[in-house]
N, CA, C and O atoms as a Maestro MAE file, in Angstrom:
{
 s_m_m2io_version
 :::
 2.0.0
}

f_m_ct {
 s_m_title
 :::
 protein
 m_atom[332] {
  # First column is atom index #
  i_m_mmod_type
  r_m_x_coord
  r_m_y_coord
  r_m_z_coord
  i_m_residue_number
  s_m_chain_name
  s_m_pdb_residue_name
  s_m_pdb_atom_name
  i_m_atomic_number
  :::
  1 25 -77.237 19.311 28.719 1 A "MET " " N  " 7
  2 3 -77.227 19.900 27.158 1 A "MET " " CA " 6
  3 2 -76.388 18.898 26.897 1 A "MET " " C  " 6
  4 15 -76.956 18.210 26.049 1 A "MET " " O  " 8
  5 25 -74.680 18.132 27.324 2 A "ARG " " N  " 7
  6 3 -74.183 17.731 26.899 2 A "ARG " " CA " 6
  7 2 -74.809 16.225 26.504 2 A "ARG " " C  " 6
  8 15 -74.654 15.542 25.492 2 A "ARG " " O  " 8
  9 25 -75.226 16.100 27.164 3 A "PHE " " N  " 7
  10 3 -76.158 14.075 26.879 3 A "PHE " " CA " 6
  11 2 -76.638 14.576 26.004 3 A "PHE " " C  " 6
  12 15 -76.191 14.054 24.982 3 A "PHE " " O  " 8
  13 25 -77.580 15.603 25.704 4 A "ILE " " N  " 7
  14 3 -78.612 15.467 24.498 4 A "ILE " " CA " 6
  15 2 -77.784 15.654 23.704 4 A "ILE " " C  " 6
  16 15 -78.119 15.159 22.628 4 A "ILE " " O  " 8
  17 25 -76.622 16.241 23.665 5 A "SER " " N  " 7
  18 3 -75.836 16.377 22.258 5 A "SER " " CA " 6
  19 2 -75.595 15.146 21.790 5 A "SER " " C  " 6
  20 15 -76.041 14.703 20.731 5 A "SER " " O  " 8
  21 25 -74.867 14.551 22.584 6 A "PHE " " N  " 7
  22 3 -74.283 13.289 22.531 6 A "PHE " " CA " 6
  23 2 -75.607 12.127 22.059 6 A "PHE " " C  " 6
  24 15 -75.333 11.152 21.359 6 A "PHE " " O  " 8
  25 25 -76.480 12.290 22.357 7 A "VAL " " N  " 7
  26 3 -77.512 11.460 21.795 7 A "VAL " " CA " 6
  27 2 -77.762 11.236 20.868 7 A "VAL " " C  " 6
  28 15 -77.970 10.144 20.340 7 A "VAL " " O  " 8
  29 25 -77.810 12.801 20.268 8 A "PHE " " N  " 7
  30 3 -78.463 13.237 19.367 8 A "PHE " " CA " 6
  31 2 -77.137 12.754 18.038 8 A "PHE " " C  " 6
  32 15 -77.380 12.115 17.015 8 A "PHE " " O  " 8
  33 25 -75.936 13.226 18.418 9 A "VAL " " N  " 7
  34 3 -74.846 12.632 17.476 9 A "VAL " " CA " 6
  35 2 -74.621 11.120 17.018 9 A "VAL " " C  " 6
  36 15 -74.347 10.690 15.897 9 A "VAL " " O  " 8
  37 25 -74.847 10.346 18.399 10 A "LEU " " N  " 7
  38 3 -74.995 8.995 18.237 10 A "LEU " " CA " 6
  39 2 -76.090 8.604 17.207 10 A "LEU " " C  " 6
  40 15 -75.779 7.898 16.248 10 A "LEU " " O  " 8
  41 25 -77.392 9.054 17.383 11 A "LEU " " N  " 7
  42 3 -78.583 8.843 16.779 11 A "LEU " " CA " 6
  43 2 -78.711 8.772 15.352 11 A "LEU " " C  " 6
  44 15 -79.405 8.044 14.642 11 A "LEU " " O  " 8
  45 25 -77.938 9.633 15.099 12 A "PHE " " N  " 7
  46 3 -76.969 10.585 13.620 12 A "PHE " " CA " 6
  47 2 -76.081 9.375 13.105 12 A "PHE " " C  " 6
  48 15 -76.293 8.839 12.018 12 A "PHE " " O  " 8
  49 25 -75.595 9.189 13.521 13 A "PHE " " N  " 7
  50 3 -74.006 8.040 13.351 13 A "PHE " " CA " 6
  51 2 -74.968 6.732 12.966 13 A "PHE " " C  " 6
  52 15 -75.220 6.399 11.807 13 A "PHE " " O  " 8
  53 25 -75.371 6.175 13.952 14 A "LEU " " N  " 7
  54 3 -76.335 5.072 13.639 14 A "LEU " " CA " 6
  55 2 -77.284 4.793 12.433 14 A "LEU " " C  " 6
  56 15 -77.323 3.782 11.732 14 A "LEU " " O  " 8
  57 25 -77.917 5.742 12.368 15 A "SER " " N  " 7
  58 3 -79.064 5.941 11.043 15 A "SER " " CA " 6
  59 2 -78.719 6.262 9.727 15 A "SER " " C  " 6
  60 15 -79.421 6.245 8.716 15 A "SER " " O  " 8
  61 25 -76.786 6.747 9.971 16 A "THR " " N  " 7
  62 3 -76.291 6.841 8.307 16 A "THR " " CA " 6
  63 2 -74.993 5.933 7.963 16 A "THR " " C  " 6
  64 15 -74.484 5.751 6.857 16 A "THR " " O  " 8
  65 25 -74.648 5.477 9.073 17 A "HIS " " N  " 7
  66 3 -73.623 4.272 9.087 17 A "HIS " " CA " 6
  67 2 -74.198 2.912 9.225 17 A "HIS " " C  " 6
  68 15 -74.615 2.060 8.442 17 A "HIS " " O  " 8
  69 25 -74.112 2.985 10.062 18 A "ALA " " N  " 7
  70 3 -74.500 1.235 10.790 18 A "ALA " " CA " 6
  71 2 -75.688 0.444 10.417 18 A "ALA " " C  " 6
  72 15 -75.788 -0.744 10.725 18 A "ALA " " O  " 8
  73 25 -76.980 1.365 9.472 19 A "PHE " " N  " 7
  74 3 -78.029 0.449 8.895 19 A "PHE " " CA " 6
  75 2 -77.585 0.834 7.754 19 A "PHE " " C  " 6
  76 15 -78.605 0.647 7.090 19 A "PHE " " O  " 8
  77 25 -76.472 1.418 6.686 20 A "ALA " " N  " 7
  78 3 -76.351 1.701 5.784 20 A "ALA " " CA " 6
  79 2 -76.411 0.234 5.081 20 A "ALA " " C  " 6
  80 15 -77.407 0.197 4.358 20 A "ALA " " O  " 8
  81 25 -75.795 -0.795 5.054 21 A "LEU " " N  " 7
  82 3 -75.440 -1.986 4.719 21 A "LEU " " CA " 6
  83 2 -76.723 -2.532 4.995 21 A "LEU " " C  " 6
  84 15 -77.170 -2.618 6.138 21 A "LEU " " O  " 8
  85 25 -77.673 -3.117 3.379 22 A "GLU " " N  " 7
  86 3 -78.286 -3.747 2.939 22 A "GLU " " CA " 6
  87 2 -77.478 -5.093 3.609 22 A "GLU " " C  " 6
  88 15 -76.249 -5.139 3.566 22 A "GLU " " O  " 8
  89 25 -78.260 -6.153 4.214 23 A "ARG " " N  " 7
  90 3 -77.795 -7.758 4.406 23 A "ARG " " CA " 6
  91 2 -79.199 -8.531 3.645 23 A "ARG " " C  " 6
  92 15 -80.370 -8.211 3.442 23 A "ARG " " O  " 8
  93 25 -78.663 -9.267 3.475 24 A "PHE " " N  " 7
  94 3 -79.784 -10.796 3.138 24 A "PHE " " CA " 6
  95 2 -79.372 -11.914 2.964 24 A "PHE " " C  " 6
  96 15 -78.263 -12.208 2.516 24 A "PHE " " O  " 8
  97 25 -80.796 -13.135 3.526 25 A "GLN " " N  " 7
  98 3 -80.899 -13.880 4.028 25 A "GLN " " CA " 6
  99 2 -80.828 -14.898 2.989 25 A "GLN " " C  " 6
  100 15 -81.206 -16.054 3.174 25 A "GLN " " O  " 8
  101 25 -80.366 -14.486 1.948 26 A "ASP " " N  " 7
  102 3 -79.897 -15.699 0.771 26 A "ASP " " CA " 6
  103 2 -79.260 -14.654 -0.586 26 A "ASP " " C  " 6
  104 15 -79.496 -13.464 -0.796 26 A "ASP " " O  " 8
  105 25 -78.351 -15.657 -1.397 27 A "GLU " " N  " 7
  106 3 -77.428 -15.043 -2.536 27 A "GLU " " CA " 6
  107 2 -78.254 -14.205 -3.201 27 A "GLU " " C  " 6
  108 15 -78.021 -13.021 -3.446 27 A "GLU " " O  " 8
  109 25 -79.506 -15.004 -3.580 28 A "GLN " " N  " 7
  110 3 -80.147 -14.246 -4.680 28 A "GLN " " CA " 6
  111 2 -80.429 -12.890 -4.588 28 A "GLN " " C  " 6
  112 15 -80.202 -12.104 -5.508 28 A "GLN " " O  " 8
  113 25 -81.150 -12.430 -2.994 29 A "GLY " " N  " 7
  114 3 -81.258 -11.643 -3.193 29 A "GLY " " CA " 6
  115 2 -80.768 -9.900 -3.133 29 A "GLY " " C  " 6
  116 15 -81.228 -8.793 -3.416 29 A "GLY " " O  " 8
  117 25 -79.111 -10.734 -2.372 30 A "ALA " " N  " 7
  118 3 -77.990 -9.805 -2.411 30 A "ALA " " CA " 6
  119 2 -77.777 -9.724 -4.260 30 A "ALA " " C  " 6
  120 15 -77.457 -8.622 -4.704 30 A "ALA " " O  " 8
  121 25 -77.916 -10.608 -5.020 31 A "GLN " " N  " 7
  122 3 -77.421 -10.482 -6.150 31 A "GLN " " CA " 6
  123 2 -78.529 -9.396 -7.004 31 A "GLN " " C  " 6
  124 15 -78.181 -8.786 -8.016 31 A "GLN " " O  " 8
  125 25 -79.739 -9.305 -6.465 32 A "GLN " " N  " 7
  126 3 -80.804 -8.509 -7.266 32 A "GLN " " CA " 6
  127 2 -80.370 -7.506 -6.610 32 A "GLN " " C  " 6
  128 15 -80.264 -6.568 -7.400 32 A "GLN " " O  " 8
  129 25 -80.051 -7.199 -5.545 33 A "HIS " " N  " 7
  130 3 -79.767 -5.639 -5.282 33 A "HIS " " CA " 6
  131 2 -78.324 -5.241 -5.871 33 A "HIS " " C  " 6
  132 15 -78.241 -4.013 -5.894 33 A "HIS " " O  " 8
  133 25 -77.366 -5.753 -6.270 34 A "CYS " " N  " 7
  134 3 -76.149 -5.365 -6.686 34 A "CYS " " CA " 6
  135 2 -75.860 -6.140 -8.255 34 A "CYS " " C  " 6
  136 15 -74.742 -6.579 -8.524 34 A "CYS " " O  " 8
  137 25 -76.913 -6.227 -9.134 35 A "PRO " " N  " 7
  138 3 -76.486 -6.993 -10.131 35 A "PRO " " CA " 6
  139 2 -74.869 -6.666 -10.811 35 A "PRO " " C  " 6
  140 15 -74.416 -7.102 -11.870 35 A "PRO " " O  " 8
  141 25 -74.388 -6.007 -10.087 36 A "THR " " N  " 7
  142 3 -72.990 -5.703 -11.115 36 A "THR " " CA " 6
  143 2 -72.054 -5.834 -9.800 36 A "THR " " C  " 6
  144 15 -71.003 -5.251 -10.066 36 A "THR " " O  " 8
  145 25 -72.035 -6.082 -9.188 37 A "ASP " " N  " 7
  146 3 -70.943 -6.604 -7.674 37 A "ASP " " CA " 6
  147 2 -71.018 -7.207 -7.514 37 A "ASP " " C  " 6
  148 15 -72.079 -7.713 -7.880 37 A "ASP " " O  " 8
  149 25 -69.965 -8.151 -6.679 38 A "THR " " N  " 7
  150 3 -69.725 -9.213 -5.887 38 A "THR " " CA " 6
  151 2 -70.464 -9.529 -5.053 38 A "THR " " C  " 6
  152 15 -70.761 -8.525 -4.405 38 A "THR " " O  " 8
  153 25 -71.159 -10.766 -4.532 39 A "VAL " " N  " 7
  154 3 -71.635 -10.865 -3.589 39 A "VAL " " CA " 6
  155 2 -70.826 -11.610 -2.699 39 A "VAL " " C  " 6
  156 15 -69.963 -12.298 -3.244 39 A "VAL " " O  " 8
  157 25 -70.921 -11.657 -0.915 40 A "ALA " " N  " 7
  158 3 -69.779 -11.838 0.027 40 A "ALA " " CA " 6
  159 2 -71.135 -12.346 0.774 40 A "ALA " " C  " 6
  160 15 -72.351 -12.164 0.719 40 A "ALA " " O  " 8
  161 25 -70.016 -13.217 1.623 41 A "TRP " " N  " 7
  162 3 -70.451 -13.671 2.675 41 A "TRP " " CA " 6
  163 2 -70.046 -12.894 4.073 41 A "TRP " " C  " 6
  164 15 -68.862 -12.953 4.408 41 A "TRP " " O  " 8
  165 25 -71.106 -12.065 5.020 42 A "LEU " " N  " 7
  166 3 -70.047 -11.089 5.766 42 A "LEU " " CA " 6
  167 2 -69.978 -12.062 6.907 42 A "LEU " " C  " 6
  168 15 -71.116 -12.428 7.201 42 A "LEU " " O  " 8
  169 25 -69.183 -12.535 7.547 43 A "ASN " " N  " 7
  170 3 -69.205 -12.806 9.094 43 A "ASN " " CA " 6
  171 2 -69.648 -11.561 9.844 43 A "ASN " " C  " 6
  172 15 -69.054 -10.573 9.413 43 A "ASN " " O  " 8
  173 25 -70.368 -11.330 10.674 44 A "ILE " " N  " 7
  174 3 -71.246 -9.932 11.069 44 A "ILE " " CA " 6
  175 2 -70.013 -9.487 12.196 44 A "ILE " " C  " 6
  176 15 -69.383 -8.430 12.150 44 A "ILE " " O  " 8
  177 25 -69.805 -10.830 13.453 45 A "PRO " " N  " 7
  178 3 -69.449 -10.302 14.602 45 A "PRO " " CA " 6
  179 2 -67.727 -9.992 14.394 45 A "PRO " " C  " 6
  180 15 -66.985 -9.691 15.329 45 A "PRO " " O  " 8
  181 25 -67.375 -10.111 13.226 46 A "THR " " N  " 7
  182 3 -65.886 -10.436 13.076 46 A "THR " " CA " 6
  183 2 -65.487 -9.008 12.188 46 A "THR " " C  " 6
  184 15 -64.589 -8.202 12.433 46 A "THR " " O  " 8
  185 25 -66.679 -9.002 10.859 47 A "GLY " " N  " 7
  186 3 -66.029 -7.690 9.751 47 A "GLY " " CA " 6
  187 2 -65.466 -8.467 8.703 47 A "GLY " " C  " 6
  188 15 -65.149 -7.891 7.662 47 A "GLY " " O  " 8
  189 25 -65.334 -9.408 8.799 48 A "VAL " " N  " 7
  190 3 -64.839 -10.592 7.739 48 A "VAL " " CA " 6
  191 2 -65.931 -11.027 6.591 48 A "VAL " " C  " 6
  192 15 -67.029 -11.541 6.807 48 A "VAL " " O  " 8
  193 25 -65.213 -10.611 4.989 49 A "MET " " N  " 7
  194 3 -66.481 -10.727 3.942 49 A "MET " " CA " 6
  195 2 -65.611 -12.342 3.453 49 A "MET " " C  " 6
  196 15 -64.403 -12.329 3.220 49 A "MET " " O  " 8
  197 25 -66.235 -13.316 3.383 50 A "HIS " " N  " 7
  198 3 -66.044 -14.324 2.771 50 A "HIS " " CA " 6
  199 2 -66.581 -14.459 1.153 50 A "HIS " " C  " 6
  200 15 -67.519 -13.751 0.787 50 A "HIS " " O  " 8
  201 25 -66.075 -15.198 0.423 51 A "PHE " " N  " 7
  202 3 -66.456 -15.476 -0.999 51 A "PHE " " CA " 6
  203 2 -67.186 -17.023 -1.660 51 A "PHE " " C  " 6
  204 15 -67.237 -18.066 -1.007 51 A "PHE " " O  " 8
  205 25 -67.606 -16.893 -2.803 52 A "LYS " " N  " 7
  206 3 -68.347 -18.072 -2.955 52 A "LYS " " CA " 6
  207 2 -66.805 -18.988 -3.281 52 A "LYS " " C  " 6
  208 15 -65.787 -18.390 -3.629 52 A "LYS " " O  " 8
  209 25 -66.848 -20.340 -3.119 53 A "GLY " " N  " 7
  210 3 -66.037 -21.266 -3.226 53 A "GLY " " CA " 6
  211 2 -65.049 -21.045 -2.023 53 A "GLY " " C  " 6
  212 15 -64.085 -21.803 -2.133 53 A "GLY " " O  " 8
  213 25 -64.989 -20.254 -0.927 54 A "GLN " " N  " 7
  214 3 -63.801 -20.233 -0.239 54 A "GLN " " CA " 6
  215 2 -64.665 -20.818 1.153 54 A "GLN " " C  " 6
  216 15 -65.739 -20.232 1.296 54 A "GLN " " O  " 8
  217 25 -64.396 -21.787 2.111 55 A "ARG " " N  " 7
  218 3 -64.591 -22.451 3.256 55 A "ARG " " CA " 6
  219 2 -65.748 -21.992 4.277 55 A "ARG " " C  " 6
  220 15 -66.524 -22.815 4.762 55 A "ARG " " O  " 8
  221 25 -65.812 -20.485 4.594 56 A "TRP " " N  " 7
  222 3 -66.928 -20.036 5.111 56 A "TRP " " CA " 6
  223 2 -67.884 -19.601 4.790 56 A "TRP " " C  " 6
  224 15 -68.869 -19.353 5.485 56 A "TRP " " O  " 8
  225 25 -67.718 -19.435 3.597 57 A "TYR " " N  " 7
  226 3 -68.701 -18.789 2.455 57 A "TYR " " CA " 6
  227 2 -70.728 -19.436 2.688 57 A "TYR " " C  " 6
  228 15 -71.270 -20.414 2.174 57 A "TYR " " O  " 8
  229 25 -71.131 -18.707 3.347 58 A "GLY " " N  " 7
  230 3 -72.724 -18.878 4.151 58 A "GLY " " CA " 6
  231 2 -72.550 -19.725 4.933 58 A "GLY " " C  " 6
  232 15 -73.586 -20.385 5.017 58 A "GLY " " O  " 8
  233 25 -71.291 -20.333 6.002 59 A "ARG " " N  " 7
  234 3 -71.261 -21.191 6.492 59 A "ARG " " CA " 6
  235 2 -70.746 -20.676 8.476 59 A "ARG " " C  " 6
  236 15 -70.499 -21.508 9.349 59 A "ARG " " O  " 8
  237 25 -70.724 -19.086 8.675 60 A "THR " " N  " 7
  238 3 -70.489 -18.631 9.694 60 A "THR " " CA " 6
  239 2 -71.570 -18.826 10.274 60 A "THR " " C  " 6
  240 15 -72.519 -19.246 9.613 60 A "THR " " O  " 8
  241 25 -71.777 -18.445 12.344 61 A "LYS " " N  " 7
  242 3 -73.131 -18.903 12.883 61 A "LYS " " CA " 6
  243 2 -73.701 -17.541 12.793 61 A "LYS " " C  " 6
  244 15 -74.912 -17.561 12.573 61 A "LYS " " O  " 8
  245 25 -73.100 -16.190 12.915 62 A "SER " " N  " 7
  246 3 -73.917 -14.966 12.382 62 A "SER " " CA " 6
  247 2 -73.338 -14.192 11.086 62 A "SER " " C  " 6
  248 15 -72.265 -13.590 11.055 62 A "SER " " O  " 8
  249 25 -74.240 -14.322 10.048 63 A "GLY " " N  " 7
  250 3 -73.898 -13.845 8.932 63 A "GLY " " CA " 6
  251 2 -74.715 -13.602 8.024 63 A "GLY " " C  " 6
  252 15 -75.859 -14.033 8.171 63 A "GLY " " O  " 8
  253 25 -74.440 -12.985 7.049 64 A "ALA " " N  " 7
  254 3 -75.836 -12.658 5.858 64 A "ALA " " CA " 6
  255 2 -74.481 -11.978 4.521 64 A "ALA " " C  " 6
  256 15 -73.373 -11.451 4.420 64 A "ALA " " O  " 8
  257 25 -75.824 -12.585 3.637 65 A "TYR " " N  " 7
  258 3 -75.011 -12.406 2.096 65 A "TYR " " CA " 6
  259 2 -74.704 -10.642 2.348 65 A "TYR " " C  " 6
  260 15 -75.149 -10.215 3.413 65 A "TYR " " O  " 8
  261 25 -73.859 -9.441 1.283 66 A "VAL " " N  " 7
  262 3 -73.693 -8.347 1.209 66 A "VAL " " CA " 6
  263 2 -73.048 -8.395 0.162 66 A "VAL " " C  " 6
  264 15 -72.328 -9.320 -0.213 66 A "VAL " " O  " 8
  265 25 -73.368 -6.953 -0.606 67 A "CYS " " N  " 7
  266 3 -72.739 -6.471 -1.505 67 A "CYS " " CA " 6
  267 2 -71.052 -5.939 -1.362 67 A "CYS " " C  " 6
  268 15 -70.900 -5.068 -0.505 67 A "CYS " " O  " 8
  269 25 -70.020 -6.292 -1.969 68 A "LEU " " N  " 7
  270 3 -68.550 -6.009 -1.469 68 A "LEU " " CA " 6
  271 2 -68.478 -4.689 -1.645 68 A "LEU " " C  " 6
  272 15 -68.068 -3.808 -0.889 68 A "LEU " " O  " 8
  273 25 -68.885 -4.647 -2.635 69 A "LYS " " N  " 7
  274 3 -68.758 -2.480 -2.465 69 A "LYS " " CA " 6
  275 2 -69.195 -2.050 -1.593 69 A "LYS " " C  " 6
  276 15 -68.608 -1.210 -0.911 69 A "LYS " " O  " 8
  277 25 -70.600 -2.580 -1.294 70 A "GLU " " N  " 7
  278 3 -71.160 -1.390 0.260 70 A "GLU " " CA " 6
  279 2 -70.184 -2.409 1.727 70 A "GLU " " C  " 6
  280 15 -69.266 -1.850 2.327 70 A "GLU " " O  " 8
  281 25 -70.424 -3.241 1.923 71 A "GLY " " N  " 7
  282 3 -69.428 -3.995 2.872 71 A "GLY " " CA " 6
  283 2 -67.986 -3.130 2.940 71 A "GLY " " C  " 6
  284 15 -67.813 -2.651 4.060 71 A "GLY " " O  " 8
  285 25 -67.181 -2.903 2.218 72 A "GLU " " N  " 7
  286 3 -66.021 -2.458 2.161 72 A "GLU " " CA " 6
  287 2 -66.366 -0.750 2.494 72 A "GLU " " C  " 6
  288 15 -65.945 -0.029 3.399 72 A "GLU " " O  " 8
  289 25 -66.925 -0.580 1.821 73 A "LYS " " N  " 7
  290 3 -67.469 1.035 2.231 73 A "LYS " " CA " 6
  291 2 -68.078 1.399 3.855 73 A "LYS " " C  " 6
  292 15 -68.089 2.522 4.359 73 A "LYS " " O  " 8
  293 25 -68.591 0.065 4.526 74 A "GLU " " N  " 7
  294 3 -69.008 0.156 5.996 74 A "GLU " " CA " 6
  295 2 -67.603 -0.195 6.858 74 A "GLU " " C  " 6
  296 15 -67.668 -0.068 8.080 74 A "GLU " " O  " 8
  297 25 -66.301 -0.644 6.237 75 A "GLY " " N  " 7
  298 3 -65.215 -0.714 6.712 75 A "GLY " " CA " 6
  299 2 -64.906 -2.388 7.224 75 A "GLY " " C  " 6
  300 15 -64.230 -2.640 8.222 75 A "GLY " " O  " 8
  301 25 -65.474 -3.348 6.428 76 A "ASP " " N  " 7
  302 3 -65.818 -4.616 6.777 76 A "ASP " " CA " 6
  303 2 -64.674 -4.777 5.209 76 A "ASP " " C  " 6
  304 15 -64.608 -4.140 4.157 76 A "ASP " " O  " 8
  305 25 -63.732 -6.246 5.910 77 A "ARG " " N  " 7
  306 3 -62.785 -6.188 5.026 77 A "ARG " " CA " 6
  307 2 -62.739 -7.381 4.303 77 A "ARG " " C  " 6
  308 15 -63.735 -8.084 4.475 77 A "ARG " " O  " 8
  309 25 -61.842 -7.854 3.504 78 A "ARG " " N  " 7
  310 3 -61.915 -9.661 2.435 78 A "ARG " " CA " 6
  311 2 -61.277 -10.311 3.854 78 A "ARG " " C  " 6
  312 15 -60.997 -9.658 4.859 78 A "ARG " " O  " 8
  313 25 -61.147 -11.517 3.707 79 A "THR " " N  " 7
  314 3 -60.888 -12.421 4.535 79 A "THR " " CA " 6
  315 2 -59.331 -12.177 4.470 79 A "THR " " C  " 6
  316 15 -59.154 -10.987 4.209 79 A "THR " " O  " 8
  317 25 -57.837 -13.017 4.642 80 A "ARG " " N  " 7
  318 3 -56.680 -12.470 4.550 80 A "ARG " " CA " 6
  319 2 -56.138 -14.121 4.287 80 A "ARG " " C  " 6
  320 15 -55.174 -14.489 3.617 80 A "ARG " " O  " 8
  321 25 -56.963 -14.817 4.941 81 A "ASN " " N  " 7
  322 3 -56.617 -15.963 4.535 81 A "ASN " " CA " 6
  323 2 -57.380 -16.799 3.392 81 A "ASN " " C  " 6
  324 15 -57.036 -17.961 3.608 81 A "ASN " " O  " 8
  325 25 -58.135 -16.789 2.421 82 A "GLY " " N  " 7
  326 3 -58.818 -17.504 1.904 82 A "GLY " " CA " 6
  327 2 -59.452 -18.508 1.853 82 A "GLY " " C  " 6
  328 15 -59.800 -19.379 1.056 82 A "GLY " " O  " 8
  329 25 -59.559 -18.162 3.080 83 A "GLN " " N  " 7
  330 3 -60.984 -19.321 3.473 83 A "GLN " " CA " 6
  331 2 -61.977 -18.732 3.727 83 A "GLN " " C  " 6
  332 15 -63.005 -19.348 4.008 83 A "GLN " " O  " 8
  :::
 }
 m_bond[331] {
  # First column is bond index #
  i_m_from
  i_m_to
  i_m_order
  :::
  1 1 2 1
  2 2 3 1
  3 3 4 2
  4 3 5 1
  5 5 6 1
  6 6 7 1
  7 7 8 2
  8 7 9 1
  9 9 10 1
  10 10 11 1
  11 11 12 2
  12 11 13 1
  13 13 14 1
  14 14 15 1
  15 15 16 2
  16 15 17 1
  17 17 18 1
  18 18 19 1
  19 19 20 2
  20 19 21 1
  21 21 22 1
  22 22 23 1
  23 23 24 2
  24 23 25 1
  25 25 26 1
  26 26 27 1
  27 27 28 2
  28 27 29 1
  29 29 30 1
  30 30 31 1
  31 31 32 2
  32 31 33 1
  33 33 34 1
  34 34 35 1
  35 35 36 2
  36 35 37 1
  37 37 38 1
  38 38 39 1
  39 39 40 2
  40 39 41 1
  41 41 42 1
  42 42 43 1
  43 43 44 2
  44 43 45 1
  45 45 46 1
  46 46 47 1
  47 47 48 2
  48 47 49 1
  49 49 50 1
  50 50 51 1
  51 51 52 2
  52 51 53 1
  53 53 54 1
  54 54 55 1
  55 55 56 2
  56 55 57 1
  57 57 58 1
  58 58 59 1
  59 59 60 2
  60 59 61 1
  61 61 62 1
  62 62 63 1
  63 63 64 2
  64 63 65 1
  65 65 66 1
  66 66 67 1
  67 67 68 2
  68 67 69 1
  69 69 70 1
  70 70 71 1
  71 71 72 2
  72 71 73 1
  73 73 74 1
  74 74 75 1
  75 75 76 2
  76 75 77 1
  77 77 78 1
  78 78 79 1
  79 79 80 2
  80 79 81 1
  81 81 82 1
  82 82 83 1
  83 83 84 2
  84 83 85 1
  85 85 86 1
  86 86 87 1
  87 87 88 2
  88 87 89 1
  89 89 90 1
  90 90 91 1
  91 91 92 2
  92 91 93 1
  93 93 94 1
  94 94 95 1
  95 95 96 2
  96 95 97 1
  97 97 98 1
  98 98 99 1
  99 99 100 2
  100 99 101 1
  101 101 102 1
  102 102 103 1
  103 103 104 2
  104 103 105 1
  105 105 106 1
  106 106 107 1
  107 107 108 2
  108 107 109 1
  109 109 110 1
  110 110 111 1
  111 111 112 2
  112 111 113 1
  113 113 114 1
  114 114 115 1
  115 115 116 2
  116 115 117 1
  117 117 118 1
  118 118 119 1
  119 119 120 2
  120 119 121 1
  121 121 122 1
  122 122 123 1
  123 123 124 2
  124 123 125 1
  125 125 126 1
  126 126 127 1
  127 127 128 2
  128 127 129 1
  129 129 130 1
  130 130 131 1
  131 131 132 2
  132 131 133 1
  133 133 134 1
  134 134 135 1
  135 135 136 2
  136 135 137 1
  137 137 138 1
  138 138 139 1
  139 139 140 2
  140 139 141 1
  141 141 142 1
  142 142 143 1
  143 143 144 2
  144 143 145 1
  145 145 146 1
  146 146 147 1
  147 147 148 2
  148 147 149 1
  149 149 150 1
  150 150 151 1
  151 151 152 2
  152 151 153 1
  153 153 154 1
  154 154 155 1
  155 155 156 2
  156 155 157 1
  157 157 158 1
  158 158 159 1
  159 159 160 2
  160 159 161 1
  161 161 162 1
  162 162 163 1
  163 163 164 2
  164 163 165 1
  165 165 166 1
  166 166 167 1
  167 167 168 2
  168 167 169 1
  169 169 170 1
  170 170 171 1
  171 171 172 2
  172 171 173 1
  173 173 174 1
  174 174 175 1
  175 175 176 2
  176 175 177 1
  177 177 178 1
  178 178 179 1
  179 179 180 2
  180 179 181 1
  181 181 182 1
  182 182 183 1
  183 183 184 2
  184 183 185 1
  185 185 186 1
  186 186 187 1
  187 187 188 2
  188 187 189 1
  189 189 190 1
  190 190 191 1
  191 191 192 2
  192 191 193 1
  193 193 194 1
  194 194 195 1
  195 195 196 2
  196 195 197 1
  197 197 198 1
  198 198 199 1
  199 199 200 2
  200 199 201 1
  201 201 202 1
  202 202 203 1
  203 203 204 2
  204 203 205 1
  205 205 206 1
  206 206 207 1
  207 207 208 2
  208 207 209 1
  209 209 210 1
  210 210 211 1
  211 211 212 2
  212 211 213 1
  213 213 214 1
  214 214 215 1
  215 215 216 2
  216 215 217 1
  217 217 218 1
  218 218 219 1
  219 219 220 2
  220 219 221 1
  221 221 222 1
  222 222 223 1
  223 223 224 2
  224 223 225 1
  225 225 226 1
  226 226 227 1
  227 227 228 2
  228 227 229 1
  229 229 230 1
  230 230 231 1
  231 231 232 2
  232 231 233 1
  233 233 234 1
  234 234 235 1
  235 235 236 2
  236 235 237 1
  237 237 238 1
  238 238 239 1
  239 239 240 2
  240 239 241 1
  241 241 242 1
  242 242 243 1
  243 243 244 2
  244 243 245 1
  245 245 246 1
  246 246 247 1
  247 247 248 2
  248 247 249 1
  249 249 250 1
  250 250 251 1
  251 251 252 2
  252 251 253 1
  253 253 254 1
  254 254 255 1
  255 255 256 2
  256 255 257 1
  257 257 258 1
  258 258 259 1
  259 259 260 2
  260 259 261 1
  261 261 262 1
  262 262 263 1
  263 263 264 2
  264 263 265 1
  265 265 266 1
  266 266 267 1
  267 267 268 2
  268 267 269 1
  269 269 270 1
  270 270 271 1
  271 271 272 2
  272 271 273 1
  273 273 274 1
  274 274 275 1
  275 275 276 2
  276 275 277 1
  277 277 278 1
  278 278 279 1
  279 279 280 2
  280 279 281 1
  281 281 282 1
  282 282 283 1
  283 283 284 2
  284 283 285 1
  285 285 286 1
  286 286 287 1
  287 287 288 2
  288 287 289 1
  289 289 290 1
  290 290 291 1
  291 291 292 2
  292 291 293 1
  293 293 294 1
  294 294 295 1
  295 295 296 2
  296 295 297 1
  297 297 298 1
  298 298 299 1
  299 299 300 2
  300 299 301 1
  301 301 302 1
  302 302 303 1
  303 303 304 2
  304 303 305 1
  305 305 306 1
  306 306 307 1
  307 307 308 2
  308 307 309 1
  309 309 310 1
  310 310 311 1
  311 311 312 2
  312 311 313 1
  313 313 314 1
  314 314 315 1
  315 315 316 2
  316 315 317 1
  317 317 318 1
  318 318 319 1
  319 319 320 2
  320 319 321 1
  321 321 322 1
  322 322 323 1
  323 323 324 2
  324 323 325 1
  325 325 326 1
  326 326 327 1
  327 327 328 2
  328 327 329 1
  329 329 330 1
  330 330 331 1
  331 331 332 2
  :::
 }
}
């Protein structure tokens, strides 16, 4: 019974949290999704967001374009060193 409860809680968490962040392959798709928000490049493994004009914007190996507010809501953070 405990295992079934655990699976249910895990599935609920994944459906409401992990997949709520829309990720885009191109900057234009992200900007259309959130026209009043800033588009950021999310380095997926680290959860760090980079902005246009910064060194790693659109250049990390595993990443996607996201909306800033949605990324922060999911727990991702802005780059600390401006790269």
